[in-house]
C-alpha positions in Angstrom: 19.1 9.7 16.7 15.7 9.3 15.0 14.4 12.4 13.4 10.8 13.5 14.0 8.7 13.7 10.8 5.7 16.0 10.1 3.5 14.5 7.5 2.3 16.7 4.7 -1.0 15.0 4.1 -1.5 16.1 0.6 1.8 14.4 -0.4 -0.2 11.1 -0.2 -1.9 11.9 -3.4 -0.2 13.5 -6.4 -3.6 14.7 -7.8 -4.6 16.1 -4.4 -1.3 18.0 -4.3 -1.8 19.4 -7.8 -5.2 20.8 -6.8 -4.0 22.2 -3.5 -1.0 23.9 -5.2 -3.3 25.3 -7.9 -5.7 26.7 -5.3 -2.9 28.3 -3.2 -1.2 29.7 -6.3 -4.6 31.2 -7.4 -5.0 32.9 -4.0 -1.4 34.2 -4.1 -2.0 35.7 -7.5 -5.3 37.3 -6.4 -3.6 38.8 -3.3 -0.8 40.1 -5.4 -3.3 41.8 -7.8 -5.2 43.5 -5.0 -1.9 44.6 -3.3 -0.7 46.1 -6.6 -4.1 47.9 -7.1 -4.4 49.1 -3.5 -0.9 50.0 -2.5 1.8 50.9 -5.0 4.4 50.9 -2.2 3.9 47.2 -1.4 3.5 46.1 -5.1 7.2 45.3 -5.7 7.4 43.6 -2.3 4.5 41.3 -2.9 5.7 40.6 -6.5 9.0 39.4 -5.0 6.9 37.3 -2.6 5.0 35.7 -5.5 8.3 34.9 -7.2 9.7 33.3 -4.0 6.5 31.3 -3.6 6.8 29.7 -7.1 10.5 29.0 -6.5 9.6 27.3 -3.2 6.9 25.4 -4.9 9.5 24.0 -7.5 11.6 23.0 -4.6 8.7 21.2 -2.9 7.8 19.3 -6.1 11.4 18.1 -6.4 11.4 16.9 -2.7 8.0 15.3 -3.1 9.3 13.0 -5.9 11.5 11.3 -3.4 9.7 11.6 -0.1 6.1 11.2 1.2 6.9 13.1 4.4 8.9 16.1 5.1 11.5 16.1 8.0 10.4 18.6 10.6 13.7 20.4 10.4 13.1 21.1 6.7 9.7 22.7 7.4 11.2 24.7 10.3 14.1 25.8 8.2 11.7 26.8 5.4 9.7 28.9 7.8 12.8 30.5 9.3 14.1 31.5 5.8 10.7 32.9 4.9 10.6 35.0 8.1 14.1 36.3 7.5 13.2 37.3 3.9 10.1 39.1 5.0 12.0 40.9 7.8 14.6 42.1 5.2 11.9 43.3 2.9 10.1 45.1 5.8 13.3 46.7 6.9 14.1 47.8 3.2 10.6 49.5 2.9 11.3 51.4 6.1 14.7 52.6 5.0 13.8 53.4 1.4 10.4 54.9 1.8 10.5 56.0 5.5 7.1 54.5 6.0 6.7 52.8 9.4 3.2 51.8 8.5 4.4 49.7 5.6 6.6 47.5 7.8 3.6 46.0 9.7 1.8 45.6 6.4 4.7 43.7 4.9 5.1 41.4 7.9 1.3 40.8 8.0 1.2 39.9 4.4 4.3 37.8 4.8 2.9 35.7 7.7 -0.4 35.3 5.8 1.6 34.1 2.8 3.4 31.5 5.0 0.0 30.4 6.4 -1.2 29.6 2.9 2.0 27.7 2.0 2.1 25.6 5.2 -1.5 24.6 5.4 -0.5 20.9 4.9 0.8 20.8 8.4 -1.4 21.7 11.4 1.8 22.5 13.5 3.0 25.0 10.9 -0.5 26.3 10.4 -0.8 27.2 14.1 2.8 28.5 14.3 2.2 30.9 11.5 -1.2 32.0 12.7 0.1 33.3 16.2 2.4 36.0 14.8 -0.3 37.1 12.3 -2.7 37.8 15.1 -0.1 39.5 17.2 1.0 41.7 14.3 -2.6 42.4 13.5 -3.4 43.6 17.0 -0.3 45.6 17.3 -1.0 47.3 13.9 -4.6 48.0 14.7 -3.8 49.5 18.2 -0.8 51.5 17.1 -1.8 52.9 13.7 -5.5 52.4 13.1 -6.3 53.0 16.8 -8.9 50.3 16.7 -10.0 48.8 20.1 -12.8 47.1 21.9 -15.4 45.0 20.0 -14.2 46.1 16.6 -10.6 45.0 17.4 -12.0 41.6 18.7 -14.1 41.1 15.6 -11.2 41.9 13.2 -8.9 39.6 15.1 -11.0 36.5 15.6 -11.2 36.1 11.8 -7.8 34.5 11.8 -8.6 31.6 14.2 -11.8 31.0 12.2 -9.7 30.9 9.1 -7.4 28.4 10.6 -10.3 26.3 11.9 -11.8 26.3 8.3 -8.5 25.2 6.9 -8.0 22.4 9.5 -11.5 21.3 8.9 -10.9 21.0 5.3 -7.7 19.2 6.0 -9.4 16.7 8.3 -12.1 16.0 5.7 -9.3 15.6 3.1 -7.4 13.2 5.4 -10.6 11.2 6.0 -11.1 10.7 2.3 -7.5 9.7 2.0 -7.8 7.2 4.8 -10.9 5.7 3.2 -9.2 5.6 -0.2 -6.1 4.0 1.5 -8.2 1.4 3.3 -10.1 0.6 0.0 -6.8 0.3 -1.8 -5.4 -2.0 0.8 -8.5 -4.2 0.7 -8.2 -4.4 -3.2 -4.6 -5.2 -3.0 -5.3 -8.1 -0.6 -8.0 -9.3 -2.9 -5.7 -9.2 -5.9 -3.0 -11.0 -3.9 -5.5 -13.8 -3.1 -6.7 -13.9 -6.7 -3.1 -14.0 -8.0 -2.4 -17.1 -5.9 -5.5 -19.1 -6.8 -6.2 -21.4 -9.6 -9.1 -20.1 -11.8 -10.7 -23.5 -12.4 -10.5 -25.3 -9.0 -10.2 -22.4 -6.6 -7.1 -23.9 -4.8 -3.6 -22.6 -4.9 -1.9 -22.3 -8.3 1.6 -23.3 -9.3 3.1 -19.9 -8.4 1.7 -20.0 -4.8 2.8 -23.7 -4.5 6.4 -23.0 -5.4 6.5 -19.9 -3.2 5.1 -21.8 -0.2 7.3 -24.8 -0.8 10.4 -22.7 -0.9 9.4 -20.8 2.3 8.6 -24.0 4.2 11.9 -25.6 3.2 13.8 -22.5 4.4 12.0 -22.8 7.7 12.7 -26.5 7.9 16.4 -25.8 7.2 16.5 -23.4 10.1 14.4 -25.4 12.6 15.4 -28.9 11.4 11.8 -29.8 11.0 10.3 -32.3 8.5 8.5 -31.4 5.3 6.6 -33.8 3.2 5.6 -33.4 -0.4 3.0 -35.3 -2.4 2.5 -35.0 -6.2 -0.8 -36.4 -7.4 -1.7 -37.1 -11.1 -5.3 -38.1 -12.2 -5.0 -41.4 -14.0 -5.8 -41.5 -17.7 -7.2 -38.0 -17.6 -6.6 -37.4 -21.4 -8.9 -40.4 -22.1 -11.5 -38.9 -19.7 -11.4 -35.6 -21.7 -11.5 -37.3 -25.0 -14.6 -39.4 -24.1 -16.6 -36.9 -22.0 -15.4 -33.5 -23.2 -13.5 -30.7 -21.7 -16.4 -29.3 -19.8 -16.9 -32.6 -18.0 -13.1 -32.7 -17.5 -13.1 -29.3 -15.8 -15.9 -30.6 -13.5 -13.8 -33.6 -12.8 -10.8 -31.5 -11.8 -12.9 -29.5 -9.4 -14.1 -32.6 -7.8 -10.6 -33.9 -7.4 -9.5 -30.6 -5.8 -12.4 -31.0 -3.3 -11.4 -34.5 -2.5 -7.8 -33.3 -1.8 -9.1 -30.6 0.5 -11.2 -33.1 2.3 -8.2 -35.3 2.8 -6.1 -32.7 4.6 -7.4 -31.0 7.7 -4.7 -28.7 8.9 -4.6 -25.1 8.1 -0.8 -25.2 7.5 -1.2 -27.9 4.7 -1.0 -26.6 1.2 -3.1 -28.0 -1.6 -2.5 -26.8 -5.1 -3.0 -27.5 -8.8 0.5 -27.5 -10.3 -0.3 -28.6 -13.8 -3.2 -29.7 -16.1 -4.3 -32.8 -14.2 -1.4 -32.7 -11.6 -1.9 -31.6 -8.1 0.5 -31.1 -5.1 0.2 -31.2 -1.4 2.8 -29.7 1.0 2.7 -31.2 4.6 4.8 -29.2 7.1 6.0 -31.0 10.2 5.0 -34.3 8.7 7.2 -37.4 8.6 7.2 -40.1 5.9 4.8 -42.4 7.9 2.2 -39.6 8.4 2.6 -38.6 4.7 1.7 -42.2 3.6 -1.4 -42.0 5.9 -2.5 -38.8 4.1 -1.7 -40.5 0.7 -4.0 -43.4 1.5 -6.7 -41.0 2.7 -6.5 -39.1 -0.6 -7.0 -42.4 -2.5 -9.9 -43.4 -0.4 -11.5 -40.0 -0.5 -11.3 -39.8 -4.3 -12.7 -43.3 -4.5 -15.6 -42.3 -2.4 -16.4 -39.5 -4.8 -17.3 -42.1 -7.3 -16.6 -40.0 -10.4 -17.3 -42.3 -13.4 -14.4 -42.9 -15.8 -15.5 -44.9 -18.9 -12.0 -45.3 -20.3 -9.8 -46.1 -17.3 -7.7 -49.2 -17.3 -7.6 -49.5 -13.5 -11.1 -48.7 -12.3 -14.6 -47.7 -13.3 -14.1 -44.4 -11.4 -11.5 -41.6 -11.5 -8.3 -42.6 -9.6 -5.0 -41.0 -8.9 -1.4 -41.9 -8.6 0.7 -40.4 -5.9 4.4 -39.8 -5.3 5.6 -39.0 -1.8 8.8 -37.5 -0.6 10.0 -36.3 2.9 12.9 -34.1 4.0 13.8 -34.4 7.6 16.7 -32.7 9.4 18.8 -32.2 6.2 19.4 -29.1 4.2 17.8 -29.2 0.7 16.1 -27.2 -2.0 12.6 -27.3 -3.5 14.1 -28.8 -6.7 15.5 -31.7 -4.8 12.3 -32.7 -2.9 10.2 -32.0 -6.1 12.5 -34.4 -8.1 12.1 -37.1 -5.4 8.3 -36.8 -5.3 8.2 -36.8 -9.2 10.3 -40.0 -9.3 8.0 -41.7 -6.8 5.0 -40.6 -8.9 6.6 -42.2 -12.0 7.1 -45.5 -10.1 3.4 -45.4 -8.9 2.3 -45.1 -12.6 4.8 -47.9 -13.7 3.4 -50.2 -11.0 -0.2 -50.0 -12.3 -1.5 -46.5 -11.0 -4.2 -46.0 -8.4 -1.6 -46.1 -5.7 1.2 -44.2 -3.9 4.9 -44.7 -3.8 7.7 -43.2 -1.8 
């Protein structure tokens, strides 16, 4: 059976929880001070309450290190234990000091203390407020003999107090949601940047390897074909030596654009896998279609007409391509990569500016 959970909103931020704990602790200490100064009878009782509060805070800190939400039964059990403790203290006061007035005071302080402790949950906030109001009205009618408008005014302060706390909580939650949304957007942006090549703006080797592994696993399950092309810019070292690295970087960016122009499907993956080496993954593509894409890559790069003064095969930048296809057989990324790399080596051996399978 699935347990219901009540989120303690300040748990989402360790810093927010620290500030909330500090605020509640400060209020508890102030209340204790005024109780000691105003009523010597209640002083030891509220000192015990302060001790229990800090013990409970330590328990909450331990739980918060492992959970971002509290199970509802934990909160309800905490409330039940607190109520029992306050009833015991109230009964003790009545027996020891024979002061019936102190019983209601103790219970009123107890429920107010619980209200402060459980302000992270609206459910517990409202649950603790109801007995406070009932106890207050009973105490005022029985012992203070307050009635009419004065009783109404003294009672409605509790709902207003709850509304103020809920409003503060809503504002805090709004800030948390905004911070969370901003963090999610930044994480998405970082994920994109982590997978992109700084120079060309296409996928890098990390993303290429991850996508190849994923597509091959998908192919193994669905018995679909996957084609891989490894592309190497011909005589790129000579290009760099003659024109300089800045021009070489510009050349690589133009090659990346040519590869992107040659493939049209959103599922195709174009990446820079090395210095002047690129890769293209073509899911659901057989060997014949892979060869069509290879020819299109060669033609698109030729149409770019990037001058190469030291090439042995052309006056323009060209590329050699190795193609491999896996269809209906279980394999790994290492196997298909080795096949494409061997085909690339043959393309270079046969004169470059061509593709081999």
